[in-house]
N, C-alpha and C positions, 0 to 999 in steps of 0.2 A: 055748248055742244053743237047746236044747230048752225051757228056761224062757222065753226071750224069745219063741219061737214060740208057746208055749201062752198067754202073757199077751197078745200081740198078737192072737191068734186070738179070745180071749175078748172083748177090747175091741172088735174088729171086729164080732163077733156081737151085742154090746150095741147097736151103732149100727144094725144091720140088722134086728134082730127084738127085740120086747119080752121082758123077763124073764117067766118063767112066774109064775102066781099063787103057786105053791109057793115059788119063789125069793124073791119079794117078801115073802111071809108069814114065811119063815124069817129074812130080813134084818131085818124089823121086830122079830121076837121077840128076835133077837140084840142089837139096839140097845136095846130095852127092858130086857133082862137086864143089859147093861153099865151102863145108867143106874142101875138099882137098886143095883148093886154100888158105883158111884161116889158114891152119895148115902147111904151107910150111917151117917154121923155128922154132927154139926153143923158141924165144920170143913170137911168136903167139900161140904156144902150151901152154906156161905159162899163157898167157892172157886168153886162153880158160878155163883153170882150175880155174883161179882167178875169172873170170866173173861168172862162174857157182856157185862157193862157195859164192860169194856175193849175187847173185840174188836168188838162190834157196836153199842155205845152204848145198849143197852136190856137189861132183864132179863125173861126169860120164865120162868115157873115150870116146874118139871119136868112138871107136869100139862099146861101149855100146849104144851110141846115134844112131849109124847106125842100130844096132839090133832093137832098139825101132822103128826107122823109117820103117824098113822092116815089122814090125807088124801092121802098120797103114792100115786100110781098107777103102773101099769106104763108108761104113756105118759110120765109125768114122768121116770122113770129113763131111758127111751130118749132123750128130749129132751136131758137133761143129758149122756148118753153121746155124742150127736152133736156137742154143743158142746165137749166136753173131749177126746175121743179123736180128735184130728186130728194128722197127722204133723207139722204145723208147731208143735204144742204139746208133743210128746212127745220124750223123750230116753232113752237107755239108757247105763248105765255098765257096762263089763265089768271085773270085778276078778279078778285072778289070771292064770294062764298062758293066753294065747290067741294066735291067729294073726291076721294082717291079714285073712284070709279070714273068720274068725269075726266080726270087726268089720263087714266089708262085708255079711255076711248079716244081722246085726242091723240095720244101717241100712236095708237093703232091706225087712225086715219092718216097720219103722216107717213107711217111705214108703207101704206098702200099706194103711195105716189109712184113708187118704182116697180 
């Protein structure tokens, strides 16, 4: 229950207020770092281009993707959050021992997203 409450509270916050400059900067740095690790050798680079071609029908270079990333704004994040974090689009699965009351509380938290 605490995890669902924390997650839904953060999702709701993202729809109501923009991320901070620090949060955006940290997220961009994390993505850049992950990309650098994912593109360490030629096999991974080939997989990068192949995956893009299959999923989106075009290939963007890593440099092009980083340029796009640099252009992402706090307002962009909030706009996406408002489109994604809606109770009609969200679901939760409770695994393990729980009561009907736990499930009802989780459903209530999800309904509060919109």
